[in-house]
C-alpha positions in Angstrom: -63.8 26.9 -59.6 -67.5 26.0 -59.9 -68.7 22.5 -60.8 -68.6 21.8 -64.6 -71.3 19.8 -66.3 -69.9 17.1 -68.6 -72.6 17.4 -71.0 -74.1 21.0 -70.7 -76.9 20.0 -73.1 -77.8 16.8 -71.2 -76.0 13.6 -70.6 -76.9 10.6 -72.9 -79.5 8.4 -71.3 -80.4 11.1 -68.7 -83.8 10.4 -66.9 -84.3 14.0 -65.7 -82.5 17.2 -65.0 -81.6 17.0 -61.3 -78.0 17.0 -60.2 -78.2 13.3 -60.1 -79.0 13.2 -63.7 -76.2 15.6 -64.7 -72.7 14.2 -64.3 -70.1 16.8 -63.5 -66.5 17.5 -62.2 -65.6 19.8 -59.5 -62.0 21.2 -60.0 -59.5 21.6 -57.3 -56.6 23.3 -59.0 -53.2 23.1 -57.3 -51.1 26.3 -56.8 -47.6 25.7 -58.1 -48.9 22.6 -59.8 -46.5 20.2 -61.3 -49.0 19.9 -64.2 -50.3 16.6 -63.2 -54.0 15.9 -62.5 -56.2 13.1 -61.0 -59.9 12.4 -61.5 -61.4 11.2 -58.3 -64.2 8.7 -58.1 -65.8 8.4 -54.6 -67.2 5.1 -53.5 -70.7 4.2 -52.4 -71.7 0.9 -54.0 -72.9 2.6 -57.1 -75.8 3.8 -54.8 -74.3 7.1 -53.6 -71.0 9.0 -53.6 -69.2 9.3 -50.2 -68.2 12.9 -49.4 -65.2 11.9 -47.4 -63.7 10.2 -50.4 -64.0 13.3 -52.6 -63.1 16.8 -51.5 -60.7 15.9 -48.7 -58.8 13.6 -51.1 -58.6 16.4 -53.7 -57.2 18.7 -51.0 -54.6 16.1 -50.1 -53.5 15.8 -53.7 -53.3 19.5 -53.9 -50.6 19.4 -51.2 -48.6 17.2 -53.5 -48.8 19.8 -56.3 -51.4 17.8 -58.1 -54.6 19.2 -59.4 -57.8 17.1 -58.8 -61.3 16.9 -60.2 -64.0 15.1 -58.1 -66.4 13.3 -60.3 -70.2 13.2 -59.9 -71.0 10.2 -61.7 -74.5 8.6 -62.1 -75.5 5.9 -59.6 -78.6 3.8 -59.1 -81.2 3.7 -60.5 -78.7 4.3 -63.4 -76.8 1.2 -64.5 -74.0 0.2 -66.7 -72.7 1.9 -68.9 -73.7 5.3 -67.5 -71.0 5.7 -64.8 -68.4 4.5 -67.2 -69.5 7.0 -69.9 -69.4 9.7 -67.2 -65.8 8.9 -66.2 -64.6 8.5 -69.8 -66.2 11.9 -70.6 -64.5 13.5 -67.6 -61.1 12.3 -68.6 -61.6 13.6 -72.1 -62.9 17.0 -70.7 -59.8 17.4 -68.5 -57.6 16.7 -71.5 -59.6 19.0 -73.8 -59.4 21.9 -71.3 -56.0 21.1 -70.0 -54.5 24.5 -71.1 -57.3 26.3 -69.1 -56.6 24.2 -66.1 -52.9 24.5 -66.3 -52.2 20.7 -66.6 -50.3 18.4 -68.9 -52.9 16.3 -70.9 -50.4 13.4 -70.8 -50.2 13.4 -67.0 -53.8 12.7 -66.1 -54.5 9.8 -63.7 -57.6 8.3 -61.9 -58.2 7.5 -58.3 -61.2 5.6 -56.9 -62.5 4.1 -53.6 -64.5 0.9 -53.3 -67.2 1.1 -56.1 -65.3 4.2 -57.4 -62.3 2.0 -57.5 -64.2 -0.3 -59.7 -65.1 2.6 -61.9 -61.5 3.7 -62.0 -60.3 0.2 -62.9 -63.0 -0.2 -65.5 -61.9 2.9 -67.2 -58.3 1.7 -67.0 -59.3 -1.5 -68.9 -62.1 -0.3 -71.2 -60.6 2.8 -72.7 -60.1 4.3 -76.1 -57.8 6.8 -77.7 -60.6 9.1 -78.8 -63.0 9.1 -81.8 -60.9 10.9 -84.4 -64.0 11.1 -86.7 -66.2 12.9 -84.1 -67.5 16.3 -85.0 -67.1 17.2 -81.4 -63.4 18.1 -80.7 -63.7 16.9 -77.1 -64.7 13.4 -78.1 -61.5 13.1 -80.1 -59.5 13.1 -76.8 -58.2 9.9 -75.2 -60.0 8.5 -72.1 -57.1 6.3 -71.0 -55.7 7.2 -67.6 -52.0 7.7 -67.4 -52.0 6.0 -64.0 -54.5 4.7 -61.5 -54.8 4.8 -57.7 -57.3 2.0 -56.4 -58.3 2.2 -52.7 -59.9 -0.9 -51.3 -61.5 -1.3 -54.7 -64.2 -3.6 -56.0 -62.5 -5.1 -59.0 -64.3 -8.4 -59.8 -67.9 -9.0 -60.6 -67.5 -12.7 -60.0 -69.4 -14.6 -57.3 -67.5 -15.1 -54.1 -65.2 -12.2 -54.7 -67.4 -9.2 -55.7 -69.3 -6.8 -53.5 -72.8 -7.9 -54.3 -74.4 -4.5 -53.6 -72.1 -2.8 -56.0 -72.8 -5.5 -58.6 -76.6 -5.4 -58.1 -76.7 -1.6 -58.4 -74.5 -1.5 -61.5 -75.7 -4.6 -63.4 -79.0 -5.5 -61.9 -80.1 -8.9 -60.7 -78.8 -12.0 -62.7 -76.5 -10.2 -65.2 -75.4 -12.3 -68.1 -72.0 -14.0 -67.9 -70.6 -11.9 -70.6 -71.3 -8.6 -68.8 -69.9 -10.1 -65.6 -66.7 -10.9 -67.3 -66.5 -7.6 -69.1 -66.9 -5.6 -65.9 -64.4 -7.8 -64.0 -61.2 -5.6 -64.0 -58.8 -8.5 -63.5 -59.9 -9.8 -66.9 -59.5 -6.6 -68.7 -55.7 -6.0 -68.1 -53.5 -5.8 -71.2 -49.9 -4.7 -71.8 -51.4 -1.2 -72.5 -53.0 -0.9 -69.1 -51.7 2.1 -67.0 -49.4 1.5 -63.9 -51.3 1.3 -60.6 -51.1 1.8 -57.0 -53.4 -0.4 -54.9 -54.2 -0.6 -51.2 -56.6 -2.7 -49.2 -57.0 -4.1 -45.7 -56.7 -7.9 -45.1 -59.8 -7.9 -42.9 -62.1 -5.8 -45.0 -65.5 -7.1 -44.2 -67.3 -5.5 -47.2 -64.9 -5.8 -50.2 -62.6 -8.9 -49.9 -59.0 -8.2 -50.3 -58.9 -10.8 -53.0 -60.1 -8.0 -55.3 -56.9 -6.1 -55.2 -54.9 -9.4 -55.2 -56.5 -10.6 -58.4 -55.8 -7.3 -60.1 -52.2 -7.2 -58.9 -51.7 -10.8 -60.3 -53.2 -9.7 -63.7 -50.9 -6.6 -63.8 -47.9 -8.8 -63.0 -48.7 -11.2 -65.8 -48.8 -8.3 -68.3 -45.7 -6.7 -66.8 -47.5 -3.5 -65.8 -45.7 -1.7 -62.9 -47.7 -1.5 -59.7 -47.5 -1.0 -56.0 -49.7 -3.2 -53.7 -50.2 -2.4 -50.1 -52.2 -4.7 -47.8 -52.7 -3.6 -44.2 -53.5 -6.1 -41.5 -56.5 -4.3 -40.0 -59.0 -1.6 -41.0 -62.6 -1.3 -41.7 -64.0 -0.7 -45.1 -64.4 2.9 -46.3 -61.6 4.6 -44.4 -60.8 7.3 -47.0 -57.7 9.1 -46.0 -57.7 6.9 -42.8 -56.4 10.0 -40.8 -57.6 8.4 -37.4 -55.9 5.1 -38.1 -52.3 5.0 -36.8 -51.3 2.1 -39.2 -53.4 2.4 -42.4 -53.1 6.0 -42.6 -49.7 5.3 -43.9 -51.2 4.6 -47.3 -51.1 8.3 -48.2 -47.4 8.6 -47.6 -46.8 5.4 -49.6 -48.9 6.8 -52.4 -47.2 10.1 -52.4 -43.8 8.3 -52.6 -45.1 6.3 -55.6 -46.4 9.4 -57.3 -43.1 11.2 -56.7 -41.1 8.1 -58.0 -43.2 8.3 -61.1 -42.7 12.1 -61.6 -46.2 13.2 -60.5 -45.9 14.4 -56.9 -43.8 17.2 -55.4 -43.8 16.5 -51.7 -44.3 13.8 -49.1 -48.1 13.6 -48.3 -48.0 11.3 -45.2 
């Protein structure tokens, strides 16, 4: 299926009409789907979107019987809240067109890598149930993910923990403290947050593992179910990690977690 613009008439705040100004989703619909779907947010420090964290991940999810949608969200020079608006709109779109896509609107999750993981965690904390007063039917749909999968994610915007490049591209230089806190996922967890699967490497040299640890601790305090997998070694940005004998096990662990929660059909190791 072809790429679908999220705002066919132009996105709010768009600075032009190029692809980079036009957020979109590319559907990868699973054959024999179990009616679950995942919105994929590739990483790239809010500067770009890494190809290996998009299409190949969607194809892996298809093997589990899960439909996937790769998000083309706005990156620098766009700043907050544009990427968040794009992800929220994508989730609403998937639910609004769920019958067309052959998915269950109550089985829609989100997956993100690195800065895309930050976007996924931000949507998981700063969501709404839809604007029931909106004249546009699509905007009445919820943008709350039913589950999240966060891969070596940037979570916090706090000094000493965050990935500075991602923060600078998202918030600019010297952002106000209020905005730093609002965009720190570990501070936005509530008892209504979705269950999560997280994985990271302990020696990640770009995004400190503390990001995943802080979020896991916050989920635990709110009694939100989660899986946390920390691998001893592995460079940042591994994606599916197919060439890494140890860390590539994350896909099998995630497939097991999805199956346990009633979303995946087969072992995806």
